[in-house]
C-alpha positions in Angstrom: 16.9 13.8 -7.8 14.0 15.7 -8.9 10.6 14.6 -8.6 8.4 15.6 -11.6 5.1 16.5 -9.7 3.5 17.8 -13.4 5.9 17.2 -16.5 5.2 14.1 -17.7 7.0 14.2 -20.8 10.5 14.7 -18.8 9.4 12.1 -16.6 8.6 9.5 -19.6 11.9 10.7 -21.3 14.1 9.9 -18.0 12.1 6.4 -17.5 12.9 5.7 -21.3 16.8 6.6 -20.4 16.5 4.6 -17.3 17.6 8.0 -15.1 14.8 7.4 -12.5 17.0 5.7 -9.0 15.3 2.9 -7.0 15.1 6.0 -4.4 13.0 8.2 -6.6 10.8 5.0 -7.7 10.2 5.0 -4.1 9.0 8.5 -3.9 6.7 8.0 -6.8 5.3 4.9 -5.3 4.7 7.0 -1.8 3.2 9.9 -3.5 1.1 7.5 -5.6 -0.2 5.8 -3.1 -1.0 8.8 -1.1 -2.7 10.5 -4.1 -4.9 7.7 -4.3 -5.8 7.0 -0.8 -6.7 10.7 -0.8 -9.2 10.2 -3.5 -11.0 7.4 -2.0 -11.2 9.2 1.0 -11.8 12.4 -0.6 -15.0 10.5 -2.2 -16.5 9.7 1.4 -15.8 13.1 2.8 -18.2 14.3 0.2 -20.7 11.4 0.7 -22.5 11.3 3.8 -20.0 10.0 6.3 -17.8 13.0 7.7 -16.3 13.9 10.9 -12.8 12.9 12.8 -13.1 9.6 12.8 -12.9 9.2 8.9 -10.0 11.7 9.0 -8.2 9.6 11.4 -8.7 6.7 9.5 -7.3 8.3 6.4 -4.3 9.6 8.3 -3.7 6.4 9.5 -3.7 4.5 6.1 -1.4 7.1 4.7 0.8 7.0 7.1 1.1 3.3 7.1 1.5 3.1 3.4 4.0 5.5 3.9 5.9 3.4 6.5 5.1 0.2 4.2 6.1 1.3 1.0 9.4 2.5 3.2 9.8 -1.4 4.3 8.8 -2.7 0.9 12.2 -0.6 -0.5 14.4 -2.1 2.1 13.0 -5.3 1.5 13.8 -5.1 -2.1 17.4 -3.9 -1.4 17.0 -0.2 -0.8 19.3 1.7 -3.1 20.8 -1.5 -4.2 18.1 -3.1 -5.1 16.6 -3.2 -8.8 12.7 -2.7 -10.5 11.3 -1.5 -7.0 8.2 -0.3 -9.0 7.3 -3.3 -11.4 8.0 -5.7 -8.7 5.6 -3.5 -6.3 2.8 -3.3 -9.2 2.9 -6.8 -10.3 3.2 -8.2 -7.1 0.1 -5.6 -5.9 -2.5 -7.5 -8.5 -3.0 -10.7 -6.8 -2.2 -9.3 -3.2 -4.7 -6.6 -3.9 -7.1 -9.0 -5.4 -6.8 -11.3 -2.3 -7.4 -8.5 0.1 -10.3 -7.3 -2.1 -11.9 -10.3 -1.6 -11.1 -10.8 2.1 -12.1 -7.1 2.5 -15.4 -8.0 1.0 -15.9 -10.6 2.9 -14.9 -9.1 6.2 -17.0 -6.0 5.2 -20.2 -8.2 5.0 -19.7 -9.9 8.1 -19.2 -6.7 10.1 -22.5 -5.4 8.5 -24.2 -8.5 9.9 -22.6 -8.8 13.0 -21.9 -5.0 14.3 -25.7 -4.3 14.5 -26.2 -7.2 17.1 -22.8 -6.2 18.9 -23.5 -2.4 19.1 -27.2 -2.5 20.7 -27.8 0.9 22.1 -28.6 -0.9 25.5 -24.4 -1.6 25.4 -23.2 1.5 24.0 -24.6 4.8 23.7 -23.5 6.0 20.5 -23.5 2.5 18.3 -22.6 4.1 15.1 -19.3 5.4 16.6 -18.3 1.9 17.6 -19.1 1.0 13.9 -16.7 3.7 12.4 -14.0 2.8 14.9 -14.4 -0.7 13.7 -14.2 0.7 10.3 -11.2 2.6 11.1 -9.1 -0.4 12.8 -10.0 -2.8 9.8 -8.9 -0.2 7.2 -5.6 0.0 9.1 -5.2 -3.9 9.5 -5.7 -4.3 5.8 -3.1 -1.7 4.9 -0.9 -3.3 7.4 -1.4 -6.7 6.3 -1.0 -5.7 2.2 2.7 -3.9 3.1 3.7 -6.8 5.3 2.8 -9.5 2.6 4.3 -7.4 0.1 7.7 -6.9 1.8 7.6 -10.3 2.3 7.2 -11.2 -1.5 9.7 -8.5 -2.2 12.3 -9.5 -0.3 12.1 -13.2 -1.7 12.1 -11.9 -5.0 15.1 -9.8 -4.1 16.9 -12.8 -2.6 16.0 -15.3 -5.3 17.6 -12.4 -8.2 20.6 -11.7 -6.0 21.3 -15.7 -5.8 20.6 -16.5 -9.7 22.9 -13.4 -10.8 25.7 -15.0 -8.4 25.3 -18.4 -9.9 25.4 -17.0 -13.6 28.7 -15.1 -12.7 30.2 -18.3 -11.4 28.7 -20.5 -14.2 30.1 -18.0 -17.2 33.8 -18.1 -18.1 35.8 -15.0 -17.8 
């Protein structure tokens, strides 16, 4: 069970031959999520917002993603499941779009409400309160994404399994 960190040609050949296991698919999904998350936070880190709250948010989102992907893998049937990556990526489009829209709306609401709630009179450091709120929202959105993904993967796996059983019963031996 080798993960190809750099050798795209060998990986493409193994994919073509159908040699990538479901467990390897999970590992590729986890590494892909961490790489994508790191790229996003790398841009923030070298932007205007540096500090431990941003690093804590990055660590939380990575941890939630790893746990979430493992739960999605189990919901898809674990090692006995099939088509983990294709189901994960396909379902990720509508789920991602819904959460992106919800995130924009929530972000706009927070940017409007936060200055009124974090007045200097109430908090010693209003910007820090805003950073903590951002950390919570990023973590919560990540949890919701993987929760809904696992729900849909379990439904697809359950339906696909029952369809296979129905086909095997109706086919003459």
